[in-house]
Gaussian input, Z-matrix of N, CA and C with variables (Angstrom, degrees):
# hf/3-21g

backbone

0 1
 N
 C     1     B1
 C     2     B2     1     A1
 N     3     B3     2     A2     1     D1
 C     4     B4     3     A3     2     D2
 C     5     B5     4     A4     3     D3
 N     6     B6     5     A5     4     D4
 C     7     B7     6     A6     5     D5
 C     8     B8     7     A7     6     D6
 N     9     B9     8     A8     7     D7
 C    10    B10     9     A9     8     D8
 C    11    B11    10    A10     9     D9
 N    12    B12    11    A11    10    D10
 C    13    B13    12    A12    11    D11
 C    14    B14    13    A13    12    D12
 N    15    B15    14    A14    13    D13
 C    16    B16    15    A15    14    D14
 C    17    B17    16    A16    15    D15
 N    18    B18    17    A17    16    D16
 C    19    B19    18    A18    17    D17
 C    20    B20    19    A19    18    D18
 N    21    B21    20    A20    19    D19
 C    22    B22    21    A21    20    D20
 C    23    B23    22    A22    21    D21
 N    24    B24    23    A23    22    D22
 C    25    B25    24    A24    23    D23
 C    26    B26    25    A25    24    D24
 N    27    B27    26    A26    25    D25
 C    28    B28    27    A27    26    D26
 C    29    B29    28    A28    27    D27
 N    30    B30    29    A29    28    D28
 C    31    B31    30    A30    29    D29
 C    32    B32    31    A31    30    D30
 N    33    B33    32    A32    31    D31
 C    34    B34    33    A33    32    D32
 C    35    B35    34    A34    33    D33
 N    36    B36    35    A35    34    D34
 C    37    B37    36    A36    35    D35
 C    38    B38    37    A37    36    D36
 N    39    B39    38    A38    37    D37
 C    40    B40    39    A39    38    D38
 C    41    B41    40    A40    39    D39
 N    42    B42    41    A41    40    D40
 C    43    B43    42    A42    41    D41
 C    44    B44    43    A43    42    D42
 N    45    B45    44    A44    43    D43
 C    46    B46    45    A45    44    D44
 C    47    B47    46    A46    45    D45
 N    48    B48    47    A47    46    D46
 C    49    B49    48    A48    47    D47
 C    50    B50    49    A49    48    D48
 N    51    B51    50    A50    49    D49
 C    52    B52    51    A51    50    D50
 C    53    B53    52    A52    51    D51
 N    54    B54    53    A53    52    D52
 C    55    B55    54    A54    53    D53
 C    56    B56    55    A55    54    D54
 N    57    B57    56    A56    55    D55
 C    58    B58    57    A57    56    D56
 C    59    B59    58    A58    57    D57
 N    60    B60    59    A59    58    D58
 C    61    B61    60    A60    59    D59
 C    62    B62    61    A61    60    D60
 N    63    B63    62    A62    61    D61
 C    64    B64    63    A63    62    D62
 C    65    B65    64    A64    63    D63
 N    66    B66    65    A65    64    D64
 C    67    B67    66    A66    65    D65
 C    68    B68    67    A67    66    D66
 N    69    B69    68    A68    67    D67
 C    70    B70    69    A69    68    D68
 C    71    B71    70    A70    69    D69
 N    72    B72    71    A71    70    D70
 C    73    B73    72    A72    71    D71
 C    74    B74    73    A73    72    D72
 N    75    B75    74    A74    73    D73
 C    76    B76    75    A75    74    D74
 C    77    B77    76    A76    75    D75
 N    78    B78    77    A77    76    D76
 C    79    B79    78    A78    77    D77
 C    80    B80    79    A79    78    D78
 N    81    B81    80    A80    79    D79
 C    82    B82    81    A81    80    D80
 C    83    B83    82    A82    81    D81
 N    84    B84    83    A83    82    D82
 C    85    B85    84    A84    83    D83
 C    86    B86    85    A85    84    D84
 N    87    B87    86    A86    85    D85
 C    88    B88    87    A87    86    D86
 C    89    B89    88    A88    87    D87
 N    90    B90    89    A89    88    D88
 C    91    B91    90    A90    89    D89
 C    92    B92    91    A91    90    D90
 N    93    B93    92    A92    91    D91
 C    94    B94    93    A93    92    D92
 C    95    B95    94    A94    93    D93
 N    96    B96    95    A95    94    D94
 C    97    B97    96    A96    95    D95
 C    98    B98    97    A97    96    D96
 N    99    B99    98    A98    97    D97
 C   100   B100    99    A99    98    D98
 C   101   B101   100   A100    99    D99
 N   102   B102   101   A101   100   D100
 C   103   B103   102   A102   101   D101
 C   104   B104   103   A103   102   D102
 N   105   B105   104   A104   103   D103
 C   106   B106   105   A105   104   D104
 C   107   B107   106   A106   105   D105
 N   108   B108   107   A107   106   D106
 C   109   B109   108   A108   107   D107
 C   110   B110   109   A109   108   D108
 N   111   B111   110   A110   109   D109
 C   112   B112   111   A111   110   D110
 C   113   B113   112   A112   111   D111
 N   114   B114   113   A113   112   D112
 C   115   B115   114   A114   113   D113
 C   116   B116   115   A115   114   D114
 N   117   B117   116   A116   115   D115
 C   118   B118   117   A117   116   D116
 C   119   B119   118   A118   117   D117
 N   120   B120   119   A119   118   D118
 C   121   B121   120   A120   119   D119
 C   122   B122   121   A121   120   D120
 N   123   B123   122   A122   121   D121
 C   124   B124   123   A123   122   D122
 C   125   B125   124   A124   123   D123
 N   126   B126   125   A125   124   D124
 C   127   B127   126   A126   125   D125
 C   128   B128   127   A127   126   D126
 N   129   B129   128   A128   127   D127
 C   130   B130   129   A129   128   D128
 C   131   B131   130   A130   129   D129
 N   132   B132   131   A131   130   D130
 C   133   B133   132   A132   131   D131
 C   134   B134   133   A133   132   D132
 N   135   B135   134   A134   133   D133
 C   136   B136   135   A135   134   D134
 C   137   B137   136   A136   135   D135
 N   138   B138   137   A137   136   D136
 C   139   B139   138   A138   137   D137
 C   140   B140   139   A139   138   D138
 N   141   B141   140   A140   139   D139
 C   142   B142   141   A141   140   D140
 C   143   B143   142   A142   141   D141
 N   144   B144   143   A143   142   D142
 C   145   B145   144   A144   143   D143
 C   146   B146   145   A145   144   D144
 N   147   B147   146   A146   145   D145
 C   148   B148   147   A147   146   D146
 C   149   B149   148   A148   147   D147
 N   150   B150   149   A149   148   D148
 C   151   B151   150   A150   149   D149
 C   152   B152   151   A151   150   D150
 N   153   B153   152   A152   151   D151
 C   154   B154   153   A153   152   D152
 C   155   B155   154   A154   153   D153
 N   156   B156   155   A155   154   D154
 C   157   B157   156   A156   155   D155
 C   158   B158   157   A157   156   D156
 N   159   B159   158   A158   157   D157
 C   160   B160   159   A159   158   D158
 C   161   B161   160   A160   159   D159
 N   162   B162   161   A161   160   D160
 C   163   B163   162   A162   161   D161
 C   164   B164   163   A163   162   D162
 N   165   B165   164   A164   163   D163
 C   166   B166   165   A165   164   D164
 C   167   B167   166   A166   165   D165
 N   168   B168   167   A167   166   D166
 C   169   B169   168   A168   167   D167
 C   170   B170   169   A169   168   D168
 N   171   B171   170   A170   169   D169
 C   172   B172   171   A171   170   D170
 C   173   B173   172   A172   171   D171
 N   174   B174   173   A173   172   D172
 C   175   B175   174   A174   173   D173
 C   176   B176   175   A175   174   D174
 N   177   B177   176   A176   175   D175
 C   178   B178   177   A177   176   D176
 C   179   B179   178   A178   177   D177
 N   180   B180   179   A179   178   D178
 C   181   B181   180   A180   179   D179
 C   182   B182   181   A181   180   D180
 N   183   B183   182   A182   181   D181
 C   184   B184   183   A183   182   D182
 C   185   B185   184   A184   183   D183
 N   186   B186   185   A185   184   D184
 C   187   B187   186   A186   185   D185
 C   188   B188   187   A187   186   D186
 N   189   B189   188   A188   187   D187
 C   190   B190   189   A189   188   D188
 C   191   B191   190   A190   189   D189
 N   192   B192   191   A191   190   D190
 C   193   B193   192   A192   191   D191
 C   194   B194   193   A193   192   D192
 N   195   B195   194   A194   193   D193
 C   196   B196   195   A195   194   D194
 C   197   B197   196   A196   195   D195
 N   198   B198   197   A197   196   D196
 C   199   B199   198   A198   197   D197
 C   200   B200   199   A199   198   D198
 N   201   B201   200   A200   199   D199
 C   202   B202   201   A201   200   D200
 C   203   B203   202   A202   201   D201
 N   204   B204   203   A203   202   D202
 C   205   B205   204   A204   203   D203
 C   206   B206   205   A205   204   D204
 N   207   B207   206   A206   205   D205
 C   208   B208   207   A207   206   D206
 C   209   B209   208   A208   207   D207
 N   210   B210   209   A209   208   D208
 C   211   B211   210   A210   209   D209
 C   212   B212   211   A211   210   D210
 N   213   B213   212   A212   211   D211
 C   214   B214   213   A213   212   D212
 C   215   B215   214   A214   213   D213
 N   216   B216   215   A215   214   D214
 C   217   B217   216   A216   215   D215
 C   218   B218   217   A217   216   D216
 N   219   B219   218   A218   217   D217
 C   220   B220   219   A219   218   D218
 C   221   B221   220   A220   219   D219
 N   222   B222   221   A221   220   D220
 C   223   B223   222   A222   221   D221
 C   224   B224   223   A223   222   D222
 N   225   B225   224   A224   223   D223
 C   226   B226   225   A225   224   D224
 C   227   B227   226   A226   225   D225
 N   228   B228   227   A227   226   D226
 C   229   B229   228   A228   227   D227
 C   230   B230   229   A229   228   D228
 N   231   B231   230   A230   229   D229
 C   232   B232   231   A231   230   D230
 C   233   B233   232   A232   231   D231
 N   234   B234   233   A233   232   D232
 C   235   B235   234   A234   233   D233
 C   236   B236   235   A235   234   D234
 N   237   B237   236   A236   235   D235
 C   238   B238   237   A237   236   D236
 C   239   B239   238   A238   237   D237
 N   240   B240   239   A239   238   D238
 C   241   B241   240   A240   239   D239
 C   242   B242   241   A241   240   D240
 N   243   B243   242   A242   241   D241
 C   244   B244   243   A243   242   D242
 C   245   B245   244   A244   243   D243
 N   246   B246   245   A245   244   D244
 C   247   B247   246   A246   245   D245
 C   248   B248   247   A247   246   D246
 N   249   B249   248   A248   247   D247
 C   250   B250   249   A249   248   D248
 C   251   B251   250   A250   249   D249
 N   252   B252   251   A251   250   D250
 C   253   B253   252   A252   251   D251
 C   254   B254   253   A253   252   D252
 N   255   B255   254   A254   253   D253
 C   256   B256   255   A255   254   D254
 C   257   B257   256   A256   255   D255
 N   258   B258   257   A257   256   D256
 C   259   B259   258   A258   257   D257
 C   260   B260   259   A259   258   D258
 N   261   B261   260   A260   259   D259
 C   262   B262   261   A261   260   D260
 C   263   B263   262   A262   261   D261
 N   264   B264   263   A263   262   D262
 C   265   B265   264   A264   263   D263
 C   266   B266   265   A265   264   D264
 N   267   B267   266   A266   265   D265
 C   268   B268   267   A267   266   D266
 C   269   B269   268   A268   267   D267
 N   270   B270   269   A269   268   D268
 C   271   B271   270   A270   269   D269
 C   272   B272   271   A271   270   D270
 N   273   B273   272   A272   271   D271
 C   274   B274   273   A273   272   D272
 C   275   B275   274   A274   273   D273
 N   276   B276   275   A275   274   D274
 C   277   B277   276   A276   275   D275
 C   278   B278   277   A277   276   D276
 N   279   B279   278   A278   277   D277
 C   280   B280   279   A279   278   D278
 C   281   B281   280   A280   279   D279
 N   282   B282   281   A281   280   D280
 C   283   B283   282   A282   281   D281
 C   284   B284   283   A283   282   D282
 N   285   B285   284   A284   283   D283
 C   286   B286   285   A285   284   D284
 C   287   B287   286   A286   285   D285
 N   288   B288   287   A287   286   D286
 C   289   B289   288   A288   287   D287
 C   290   B290   289   A289   288   D288
 N   291   B291   290   A290   289   D289
 C   292   B292   291   A291   290   D290
 C   293   B293   292   A292   291   D291
 N   294   B294   293   A293   292   D292
 C   295   B295   294   A294   293   D293
 C   296   B296   295   A295   294   D294
 N   297   B297   296   A296   295   D295
 C   298   B298   297   A297   296   D296
 C   299   B299   298   A298   297   D297
 N   300   B300   299   A299   298   D298
 C   301   B301   300   A300   299   D299
 C   302   B302   301   A301   300   D300
 N   303   B303   302   A302   301   D301
 C   304   B304   303   A303   302   D302
 C   305   B305   304   A304   303   D303
 N   306   B306   305   A305   304   D304
 C   307   B307   306   A306   305   D305
 C   308   B308   307   A307   306   D306
 N   309   B309   308   A308   307   D307
 C   310   B310   309   A309   308   D308
 C   311   B311   310   A310   309   D309
 N   312   B312   311   A311   310   D310
 C   313   B313   312   A312   311   D311
 C   314   B314   313   A313   312   D312
 N   315   B315   314   A314   313   D313
 C   316   B316   315   A315   314   D314
 C   317   B317   316   A316   315   D315
 N   318   B318   317   A317   316   D316
 C   319   B319   318   A318   317   D317
 C   320   B320   319   A319   318   D318
 N   321   B321   320   A320   319   D319
 C   322   B322   321   A321   320   D320
 C   323   B323   322   A322   321   D321
 N   324   B324   323   A323   322   D322
 C   325   B325   324   A324   323   D323
 C   326   B326   325   A325   324   D324
 N   327   B327   326   A326   325   D325
 C   328   B328   327   A327   326   D326
 C   329   B329   328   A328   327   D327

   B1=1.4783
   B2=1.5542
   B3=1.3655
   B4=1.4417
   B5=1.5339
   B6=1.2798
   B7=1.4764
   B8=1.5535
   B9=1.2777
   B10=1.4632
   B11=1.5263
   B12=1.3140
   B13=1.4381
   B14=1.4772
   B15=1.3107
   B16=1.4786
   B17=1.4983
   B18=1.3372
   B19=1.4392
   B20=1.5339
   B21=1.3111
   B22=1.4225
   B23=1.6204
   B24=1.2855
   B25=1.4982
   B26=1.4905
   B27=1.3527
   B28=1.4941
   B29=1.5210
   B30=1.3536
   B31=1.4231
   B32=1.5389
   B33=1.3345
   B34=1.4289
   B35=1.5374
   B36=1.3773
   B37=1.5002
   B38=1.5523
   B39=1.3136
   B40=1.4504
   B41=1.5085
   B42=1.3536
   B43=1.4901
   B44=1.4896
   B45=1.3041
   B46=1.4760
   B47=1.5076
   B48=1.3313
   B49=1.4518
   B50=1.5228
   B51=1.3408
   B52=1.4033
   B53=1.4940
   B54=1.3169
   B55=1.4405
   B56=1.5168
   B57=1.3362
   B58=1.4562
   B59=1.5254
   B60=1.3187
   B61=1.4599
   B62=1.5463
   B63=1.3386
   B64=1.4778
   B65=1.5461
   B66=1.3207
   B67=1.4335
   B68=1.4867
   B69=1.3544
   B70=1.5255
   B71=1.5624
   B72=1.3467
   B73=1.4465
   B74=1.5353
   B75=1.3498
   B76=1.4424
   B77=1.5134
   B78=1.2981
   B79=1.4949
   B80=1.5327
   B81=1.3180
   B82=1.4360
   B83=1.5098
   B84=1.3401
   B85=1.4649
   B86=1.4876
   B87=1.3925
   B88=1.4195
   B89=1.5203
   B90=1.3207
   B91=1.4507
   B92=1.5522
   B93=1.2949
   B94=1.4389
   B95=1.5213
   B96=1.3178
   B97=1.4149
   B98=1.5051
   B99=1.3224
   B100=1.5162
   B101=1.5550
   B102=1.3052
   B103=1.4385
   B104=1.5199
   B105=1.2988
   B106=1.4751
   B107=1.5376
   B108=1.2948
   B109=1.5218
   B110=1.5080
   B111=1.3509
   B112=1.4614
   B113=1.5404
   B114=1.2881
   B115=1.4489
   B116=1.5530
   B117=1.3252
   B118=1.4497
   B119=1.5335
   B120=1.2840
   B121=1.4570
   B122=1.5111
   B123=1.3737
   B124=1.4442
   B125=1.4819
   B126=1.3596
   B127=1.4491
   B128=1.5239
   B129=1.3213
   B130=1.4624
   B131=1.4911
   B132=1.3417
   B133=1.4457
   B134=1.5194
   B135=1.2854
   B136=1.5396
   B137=1.4620
   B138=1.3546
   B139=1.4447
   B140=1.5690
   B141=1.3203
   B142=1.4753
   B143=1.5080
   B144=1.3734
   B145=1.4764
   B146=1.4839
   B147=1.3667
   B148=1.4878
   B149=1.5462
   B150=1.3450
   B151=1.3736
   B152=1.5811
   B153=1.3058
   B154=1.4387
   B155=1.5013
   B156=1.2999
   B157=1.4978
   B158=1.5456
   B159=1.3259
   B160=1.4251
   B161=1.5291
   B162=1.3181
   B163=1.4463
   B164=1.5267
   B165=1.3401
   B166=1.4639
   B167=1.5199
   B168=1.3198
   B169=1.4741
   B170=1.5757
   B171=1.3729
   B172=1.4627
   B173=1.5165
   B174=1.3621
   B175=1.4268
   B176=1.5582
   B177=1.3269
   B178=1.4979
   B179=1.5027
   B180=1.2870
   B181=1.4398
   B182=1.5115
   B183=1.3429
   B184=1.5273
   B185=1.5303
   B186=1.3314
   B187=1.4227
   B188=1.5509
   B189=1.2775
   B190=1.4388
   B191=1.5100
   B192=1.3135
   B193=1.4187
   B194=1.5497
   B195=1.3418
   B196=1.4165
   B197=1.5872
   B198=1.3068
   B199=1.4633
   B200=1.5568
   B201=1.3586
   B202=1.4637
   B203=1.4913
   B204=1.3701
   B205=1.4374
   B206=1.5243
   B207=1.3511
   B208=1.4811
   B209=1.5444
   B210=1.3315
   B211=1.3905
   B212=1.4976
   B213=1.3280
   B214=1.4324
   B215=1.5340
   B216=1.3621
   B217=1.4867
   B218=1.4986
   B219=1.3361
   B220=1.4545
   B221=1.5223
   B222=1.3198
   B223=1.4726
   B224=1.5189
   B225=1.3206
   B226=1.4718
   B227=1.5458
   B228=1.3505
   B229=1.5030
   B230=1.4780
   B231=1.3109
   B232=1.4418
   B233=1.5566
   B234=1.2707
   B235=1.4415
   B236=1.5432
   B237=1.3005
   B238=1.4779
   B239=1.4936
   B240=1.3810
   B241=1.4739
   B242=1.5484
   B243=1.3658
   B244=1.4233
   B245=1.4981
   B246=1.3073
   B247=1.4840
   B248=1.5587
   B249=1.3309
   B250=1.4538
   B251=1.5437
   B252=1.3390
   B253=1.4420
   B254=1.5259
   B255=1.3237
   B256=1.4932
   B257=1.5395
   B258=1.3759
   B259=1.5125
   B260=1.5120
   B261=1.3542
   B262=1.4442
   B263=1.5659
   B264=1.3352
   B265=1.4760
   B266=1.5522
   B267=1.3635
   B268=1.4494
   B269=1.5070
   B270=1.3462
   B271=1.4858
   B272=1.5406
   B273=1.3514
   B274=1.4525
   B275=1.5180
   B276=1.2944
   B277=1.4295
   B278=1.5228
   B279=1.2828
   B280=1.4464
   B281=1.5541
   B282=1.3400
   B283=1.4642
   B284=1.5291
   B285=1.3175
   B286=1.4094
   B287=1.5667
   B288=1.3143
   B289=1.4754
   B290=1.4935
   B291=1.3348
   B292=1.4502
   B293=1.5530
   B294=1.2910
   B295=1.4692
   B296=1.5155
   B297=1.3087
   B298=1.4532
   B299=1.5045
   B300=1.3324
   B301=1.4577
   B302=1.5405
   B303=1.2992
   B304=1.4123
   B305=1.4990
   B306=1.3445
   B307=1.5020
   B308=1.4820
   B309=1.3511
   B310=1.4184
   B311=1.4858
   B312=1.2894
   B313=1.4601
   B314=1.5132
   B315=1.3194
   B316=1.4453
   B317=1.4968
   B318=1.3668
   B319=1.4816
   B320=1.4628
   B321=1.3224
   B322=1.4375
   B323=1.5307
   B324=1.3575
   B325=1.4866
   B326=1.5426
   B327=1.2982
   B328=1.5042
   B329=1.4978
   A1=109.46
   A2=117.06
   A3=119.98
   A4=112.47
   A5=115.69
   A6=121.03
   A7=109.61
   A8=118.46
   A9=123.22
   A10=108.99
   A11=118.98
   A12=123.52
   A13=110.31
   A14=118.70
   A15=124.16
   A16=110.38
   A17=116.98
   A18=120.51
   A19=110.52
   A20=116.44
   A21=123.15
   A22=106.24
   A23=116.16
   A24=121.90
   A25=110.52
   A26=115.17
   A27=120.04
   A28=111.36
   A29=118.35
   A30=122.81
   A31=110.43
   A32=117.79
   A33=121.98
   A34=108.20
   A35=116.58
   A36=121.29
   A37=107.26
   A38=117.56
   A39=118.64
   A40=113.02
   A41=117.58
   A42=121.93
   A43=112.66
   A44=118.76
   A45=123.53
   A46=112.61
   A47=118.56
   A48=121.16
   A49=111.91
   A50=118.59
   A51=125.55
   A52=108.22
   A53=119.92
   A54=126.37
   A55=109.21
   A56=116.19
   A57=122.38
   A58=114.62
   A59=118.03
   A60=125.49
   A61=107.95
   A62=117.76
   A63=118.04
   A64=109.75
   A65=117.59
   A66=122.90
   A67=113.71
   A68=116.27
   A69=119.39
   A70=113.02
   A71=117.04
   A72=120.16
   A73=107.21
   A74=116.85
   A75=121.63
   A76=111.52
   A77=120.47
   A78=124.60
   A79=111.10
   A80=120.39
   A81=121.33
   A82=111.55
   A83=116.70
   A84=121.67
   A85=112.41
   A86=118.70
   A87=123.14
   A88=115.78
   A89=116.87
   A90=120.94
   A91=111.09
   A92=113.37
   A93=120.73
   A94=109.70
   A95=120.75
   A96=122.76
   A97=110.57
   A98=117.73
   A99=122.43
   A100=104.12
   A101=115.85
   A102=122.18
   A103=108.70
   A104=116.43
   A105=121.10
   A106=107.91
   A107=115.90
   A108=120.47
   A109=107.18
   A110=114.20
   A111=119.43
   A112=106.08
   A113=115.01
   A114=120.81
   A115=109.86
   A116=116.40
   A117=122.62
   A118=106.91
   A119=117.19
   A120=120.32
   A121=112.83
   A122=117.35
   A123=119.80
   A124=110.15
   A125=119.50
   A126=121.23
   A127=110.60
   A128=116.72
   A129=120.13
   A130=115.01
   A131=116.62
   A132=121.51
   A133=108.86
   A134=119.21
   A135=119.89
   A136=111.63
   A137=117.75
   A138=121.76
   A139=109.80
   A140=116.93
   A141=118.73
   A142=110.31
   A143=116.38
   A144=119.80
   A145=109.93
   A146=117.98
   A147=119.05
   A148=111.91
   A149=116.56
   A150=120.98
   A151=112.58
   A152=114.35
   A153=117.80
   A154=113.09
   A155=113.19
   A156=118.84
   A157=111.20
   A158=119.00
   A159=120.76
   A160=113.01
   A161=120.16
   A162=128.20
   A163=113.95
   A164=116.74
   A165=121.22
   A166=108.01
   A167=115.69
   A168=119.65
   A169=113.18
   A170=118.42
   A171=121.11
   A172=114.02
   A173=115.94
   A174=121.10
   A175=110.29
   A176=113.37
   A177=119.54
   A178=104.68
   A179=117.17
   A180=123.37
   A181=113.04
   A182=112.37
   A183=116.01
   A184=113.78
   A185=119.83
   A186=121.79
   A187=110.96
   A188=117.18
   A189=121.79
   A190=110.94
   A191=118.51
   A192=121.86
   A193=111.06
   A194=116.42
   A195=121.78
   A196=107.97
   A197=115.98
   A198=117.82
   A199=107.27
   A200=114.10
   A201=120.00
   A202=108.49
   A203=120.35
   A204=120.43
   A205=113.49
   A206=113.36
   A207=120.48
   A208=107.27
   A209=115.51
   A210=123.57
   A211=108.43
   A212=118.30
   A213=121.29
   A214=114.73
   A215=114.69
   A216=116.03
   A217=114.18
   A218=117.79
   A219=121.45
   A220=114.17
   A221=118.73
   A222=121.51
   A223=111.69
   A224=116.24
   A225=119.59
   A226=107.51
   A227=111.99
   A228=119.25
   A229=109.74
   A230=119.17
   A231=121.11
   A232=113.90
   A233=119.67
   A234=123.11
   A235=108.32
   A236=112.33
   A237=117.06
   A238=110.91
   A239=116.41
   A240=119.14
   A241=112.19
   A242=117.33
   A243=120.10
   A244=111.17
   A245=118.61
   A246=121.67
   A247=109.58
   A248=117.82
   A249=119.98
   A250=109.81
   A251=116.61
   A252=118.25
   A253=113.63
   A254=116.88
   A255=124.81
   A256=110.01
   A257=113.48
   A258=116.49
   A259=111.40
   A260=117.76
   A261=121.12
   A262=111.27
   A263=112.97
   A264=118.90
   A265=109.75
   A266=116.31
   A267=120.99
   A268=109.37
   A269=115.95
   A270=120.45
   A271=113.47
   A272=116.52
   A273=118.08
   A274=112.47
   A275=118.94
   A276=122.92
   A277=113.78
   A278=119.82
   A279=122.27
   A280=107.42
   A281=116.43
   A282=119.04
   A283=110.56
   A284=116.09
   A285=123.46
   A286=109.14
   A287=117.38
   A288=118.15
   A289=113.13
   A290=122.33
   A291=122.37
   A292=110.45
   A293=115.20
   A294=121.44
   A295=111.22
   A296=115.71
   A297=122.58
   A298=110.45
   A299=119.34
   A300=123.76
   A301=112.74
   A302=119.33
   A303=122.20
   A304=109.97
   A305=117.33
   A306=122.96
   A307=109.02
   A308=117.57
   A309=123.09
   A310=109.16
   A311=120.11
   A312=127.89
   A313=110.71
   A314=116.57
   A315=119.04
   A316=118.00
   A317=116.88
   A318=117.75
   A319=111.19
   A320=119.18
   A321=123.77
   A322=106.91
   A323=114.56
   A324=120.81
   A325=107.11
   A326=114.15
   A327=117.60
   A328=108.59
   D1=-45.89
   D2=-178.43
   D3=-68.33
   D4=-36.17
   D5=179.18
   D6=-60.52
   D7=-42.17
   D8=178.57
   D9=-63.77
   D10=-43.61
   D11=-178.15
   D12=-64.60
   D13=-41.89
   D14=-179.46
   D15=-65.33
   D16=-40.71
   D17=179.55
   D18=-69.16
   D19=-40.16
   D20=179.28
   D21=-62.05
   D22=-49.45
   D23=-179.68
   D24=-58.04
   D25=-40.56
   D26=179.34
   D27=-61.16
   D28=-43.41
   D29=-176.46
   D30=-73.13
   D31=-33.95
   D32=176.12
   D33=-63.66
   D34=-47.80
   D35=-177.10
   D36=-66.02
   D37=-37.74
   D38=-178.32
   D39=-62.85
   D40=-30.18
   D41=176.86
   D42=-65.55
   D43=-20.76
   D44=-177.58
   D45=-91.07
   D46=-0.73
   D47=-178.65
   D48=-126.64
   D49=143.97
   D50=176.74
   D51=-126.61
   D52=114.44
   D53=-179.05
   D54=54.77
   D55=40.93
   D56=174.86
   D57=76.39
   D58=8.03
   D59=179.23
   D60=-110.77
   D61=130.87
   D62=179.43
   D63=-57.84
   D64=137.90
   D65=-178.70
   D66=-56.24
   D67=-36.73
   D68=179.91
   D69=-67.08
   D70=-19.95
   D71=174.22
   D72=-86.05
   D73=-44.84
   D74=-173.20
   D75=-62.87
   D76=-35.39
   D77=-174.87
   D78=-104.51
   D79=0.50
   D80=-179.56
   D81=-73.51
   D82=140.82
   D83=176.09
   D84=-71.83
   D85=-18.20
   D86=-178.72
   D87=-88.44
   D88=-6.51
   D89=-177.02
   D90=-117.25
   D91=135.69
   D92=173.94
   D93=-122.65
   D94=164.71
   D95=-176.53
   D96=-123.42
   D97=138.66
   D98=174.68
   D99=-109.11
   D100=140.53
   D101=173.75
   D102=-83.77
   D103=129.35
   D104=179.20
   D105=-123.65
   D106=140.91
   D107=-178.66
   D108=-84.86
   D109=139.81
   D110=171.90
   D111=-130.62
   D112=161.86
   D113=-179.88
   D114=-120.85
   D115=125.50
   D116=-178.05
   D117=-106.67
   D118=121.67
   D119=177.94
   D120=-66.37
   D121=-34.16
   D122=-179.00
   D123=-73.48
   D124=-38.79
   D125=176.09
   D126=-68.46
   D127=-34.03
   D128=176.01
   D129=-62.23
   D130=-38.69
   D131=177.99
   D132=-68.14
   D133=-40.56
   D134=175.09
   D135=-63.30
   D136=-46.77
   D137=-174.18
   D138=-68.50
   D139=-32.86
   D140=176.89
   D141=-65.71
   D142=-41.67
   D143=177.06
   D144=-63.86
   D145=-42.06
   D146=179.32
   D147=-67.87
   D148=-33.37
   D149=179.47
   D150=-69.70
   D151=-41.09
   D152=174.87
   D153=-62.68
   D154=-33.60
   D155=177.72
   D156=-71.41
   D157=-35.65
   D158=-175.96
   D159=-101.39
   D160=-3.68
   D161=177.52
   D162=63.28
   D163=30.64
   D164=174.61
   D165=-92.40
   D166=132.12
   D167=-172.56
   D168=-111.16
   D169=-15.85
   D170=-173.28
   D171=-101.88
   D172=65.60
   D173=-179.44
   D174=-134.98
   D175=145.16
   D176=173.54
   D177=-89.91
   D178=117.42
   D179=-175.06
   D180=-75.15
   D181=127.91
   D182=172.53
   D183=79.07
   D184=4.83
   D185=-177.16
   D186=-80.95
   D187=126.15
   D188=171.69
   D189=-144.61
   D190=170.72
   D191=-171.20
   D192=-115.90
   D193=144.70
   D194=176.12
   D195=-127.99
   D196=158.99
   D197=177.98
   D198=-98.69
   D199=124.00
   D200=179.26
   D201=-109.80
   D202=118.07
   D203=-177.47
   D204=-78.65
   D205=147.95
   D206=169.86
   D207=-149.17
   D208=149.42
   D209=-179.00
   D210=-83.26
   D211=129.78
   D212=-176.07
   D213=-66.03
   D214=-35.58
   D215=179.29
   D216=-89.74
   D217=5.34
   D218=175.77
   D219=82.33
   D220=0.63
   D221=179.21
   D222=-81.32
   D223=-159.18
   D224=-179.18
   D225=-85.01
   D226=161.33
   D227=175.15
   D228=-64.05
   D229=141.16
   D230=179.07
   D231=-64.08
   D232=147.30
   D233=174.54
   D234=-85.37
   D235=168.15
   D236=178.70
   D237=-67.22
   D238=-33.63
   D239=177.48
   D240=-66.54
   D241=-40.75
   D242=176.32
   D243=-62.17
   D244=-38.61
   D245=-179.31
   D246=-70.54
   D247=-36.94
   D248=177.36
   D249=-65.74
   D250=-38.09
   D251=176.56
   D252=-66.12
   D253=-38.49
   D254=174.19
   D255=-57.84
   D256=-44.75
   D257=-178.81
   D258=-67.25
   D259=-37.41
   D260=178.83
   D261=-68.07
   D262=-34.74
   D263=179.16
   D264=-65.97
   D265=-41.16
   D266=-178.46
   D267=-65.14
   D268=-36.93
   D269=179.11
   D270=-79.96
   D271=-4.59
   D272=-179.98
   D273=80.72
   D274=18.98
   D275=179.91
   D276=-92.47
   D277=155.47
   D278=-176.94
   D279=-68.99
   D280=147.04
   D281=179.66
   D282=-65.09
   D283=151.47
   D284=-178.96
   D285=-70.45
   D286=150.61
   D287=176.40
   D288=-67.33
   D289=146.76
   D290=-178.44
   D291=-61.23
   D292=145.80
   D293=178.56
   D294=-93.65
   D295=161.92
   D296=173.67
   D297=-59.29
   D298=138.72
   D299=-179.78
   D300=-60.55
   D301=132.33
   D302=-178.67
   D303=-153.39
   D304=159.66
   D305=175.86
   D306=-89.05
   D307=121.96
   D308=-178.69
   D309=-133.89
   D310=129.47
   D311=179.22
   D312=53.86
   D313=41.42
   D314=173.27
   D315=79.50
   D316=8.67
   D317=173.65
   D318=-146.18
   D319=156.46
   D320=-176.30
   D321=-74.26
   D322=137.01
   D323=177.74
   D324=-129.89
   D325=147.56
   D326=-178.92
   D327=-72.58

């Protein structure tokens, strides 16, 4: 029984993320992303072997890009509830009623 619940919870949580980024950050109008270069030693080893095989010399080994979020107005990252309210507002729906105060992701939220 617990295994089924854990799998179901995993798939529910997976629907809220895109490429490891919370959906409410990815689709928020307040958040933009900057591409940052990272170097992977494991990818570098594979690429060096491929390069030696193909004789190409002009490559940066192990370099790949990730998306790093930042808020455009300098404030805090939006919460999932804020994003859901924005989506309802775009659709012309009434705002959701406020939830009970709780601690979420290390900070107090209303």
